C-alpha positions as CSV (number, residue, x, y, z in Angstrom):
1,M,-93.8,-145.8,92.0
2,F,-93.4,-144.3,88.6
3,V,-94.7,-140.6,88.4
4,P,-95.0,-139.1,84.9
5,N,-93.5,-135.7,84.3
6,S,-95.3,-132.9,82.4
7,E,-94.3,-134.0,78.8
8,E,-95.7,-137.5,79.4
9,I,-98.8,-136.0,80.7
10,L,-99.5,-134.0,77.8
11,S,-98.8,-137.0,75.6
12,V,-102.0,-138.7,77.0
13,S,-104.8,-138.3,74.5
14,P,-107.7,-135.9,75.5
15,D,-109.9,-139.3,75.5
16,G,-107.4,-141.0,78.0
17,V,-107.2,-138.4,80.5
18,A,-110.1,-139.8,82.7
19,E,-108.6,-143.2,82.6
20,F,-105.1,-141.9,83.3
21,I,-106.7,-140.0,86.5
22,M,-108.5,-143.2,87.7
23,K,-105.5,-145.4,87.2
24,H,-103.2,-143.0,89.2
25,A,-106.1,-142.4,91.7
26,G,-106.2,-146.1,92.2
27,D,-102.2,-146.6,92.4
28,K,-102.3,-143.8,95.0
29,T,-99.7,-141.7,92.7
30,L,-102.3,-138.7,91.4
31,S,-101.5,-136.6,94.6
32,R,-97.9,-137.0,94.0
33,I,-98.1,-136.1,90.4
34,V,-100.3,-132.9,91.3
35,Q,-97.5,-131.9,93.9
36,R,-94.8,-132.3,91.4
37,L,-96.6,-130.3,88.8
38,N,-97.4,-127.6,91.4
39,S,-93.8,-127.5,92.5
40,D,-92.6,-127.1,88.9
41,L,-95.2,-124.5,88.2
42,L,-94.4,-122.6,91.4
43,E,-90.7,-123.1,91.6
44,G,-89.4,-124.3,88.2
45,N,-87.8,-122.2,85.4
46,E,-90.1,-120.6,82.9
47,S,-90.3,-123.6,80.7
48,A,-90.9,-126.2,83.5
49,S,-93.6,-123.6,84.9
50,Q,-95.3,-123.5,81.6
51,M,-95.2,-127.1,80.9
52,A,-96.6,-127.8,84.2
53,A,-99.4,-125.4,83.8
54,R,-100.3,-126.9,80.4
55,A,-100.4,-130.3,82.0
56,L,-102.5,-129.4,84.9
57,D,-104.8,-127.9,82.6
58,H,-104.9,-131.0,80.4
59,L,-105.7,-133.1,83.5
60,G,-108.6,-130.6,84.1
61,F,-107.1,-128.7,87.1
62,M,-107.7,-125.2,87.5
63,I,-104.9,-122.9,87.4
64,Q,-105.3,-119.6,89.7
65,D,-102.9,-116.8,88.7
């Protein structure tokens, strides 16, 4: 299954986020997307970490510092 990266997630329009989440929840890929973003956030280089944080925020997930 295709799992989008941070850049692809950030390209989703704000109006399209709910549809994106519903599609990936239905495809059972949403948890893999969030796991990948969390991994990039916690273990990636500075650029990957910042992009992952922005992508999670874009999807409506809270980031705890």
